[in-house]
C-alpha positions in Angstrom: -22.3 8.5 0.0 -22.4 11.9 1.6 -20.7 14.9 0.0 -20.0 18.2 1.7 -19.9 21.4 -0.3 -17.2 24.1 0.0 -15.6 22.0 2.8 -12.2 23.0 4.3 -9.7 20.1 3.8 -6.4 21.1 5.3 -5.4 24.6 4.0 -7.7 24.3 1.0 -11.4 24.4 0.3 -12.8 21.5 -1.8 -15.8 22.3 -4.0 -17.3 18.9 -3.0 -15.7 16.2 -0.8 -16.7 12.7 0.2 -14.6 12.2 3.3 -15.5 8.5 3.7 -14.0 7.6 0.3 -11.6 10.5 0.0 -13.0 11.7 -3.3 -13.0 15.4 -4.2 -15.0 16.9 -7.1 -13.8 20.2 -8.4 -16.0 22.2 -10.8 -14.1 24.5 -13.0 -16.0 27.4 -14.5 -15.5 31.1 -15.4 -14.0 31.9 -11.9 -10.9 29.7 -12.7 -8.3 31.6 -14.7 -5.0 30.6 -16.3 -3.2 32.5 -13.5 -4.9 30.1 -11.0 -3.3 27.0 -12.7 -0.3 26.8 -10.5 -2.4 27.0 -7.3 -4.7 24.3 -8.6 -1.8 22.0 -9.3 -0.4 22.5 -5.8 -3.8 22.0 -4.2 -4.3 18.8 -6.2 -0.9 17.4 -5.2 -1.6 18.2 -1.6 -4.9 16.3 -1.7 -3.4 13.4 -3.6 -0.4 13.0 -1.2 -3.0 12.6 1.6 -4.9 9.8 -0.3 -7.6 11.9 -2.0 -8.7 11.4 -5.6 -9.5 14.7 -7.3 -12.0 14.7 -10.2 -12.2 17.9 -12.3 -15.3 18.7 -14.3 -15.9 21.8 -16.4 -19.2 23.5 -15.6 -20.3 23.2 -19.2 -19.7 19.5 -19.2 -21.8 19.1 -16.0 -24.6 21.1 -17.5 -24.6 19.1 -20.8 -23.5 15.7 -19.6 -24.7 15.4 -16.0 -25.4 11.6 -16.3 -21.8 11.0 -17.6 -20.3 13.1 -14.8 -22.4 11.3 -12.2 -21.3 7.9 -13.6 -17.6 9.0 -13.4 -18.1 10.0 -9.8 -19.9 6.9 -8.9 -17.2 4.7 -10.5 -14.5 6.5 -8.4 -16.6 6.0 -5.2 -17.1 2.3 -6.0 -13.3 1.9 -6.7 -12.5 3.3 -3.3 -15.0 1.1 -1.5 
């Protein structure tokens, strides 16, 4: 499956999106703050009401558990096949 990076989806920018399966992967690191929480919830709801699944991963988790993160993403892609 093909993912696009920093792709506009409606009024928002998805970190990574697979348009064929409607899966969005958001990586949350130091740039995300608690003040940003309400915006993230609104963005996720907007995506979900349009059929997207949004997966969130903390940057540290990706660095330390990349195979697990990839397996989670693969499972979601397979579920939406």
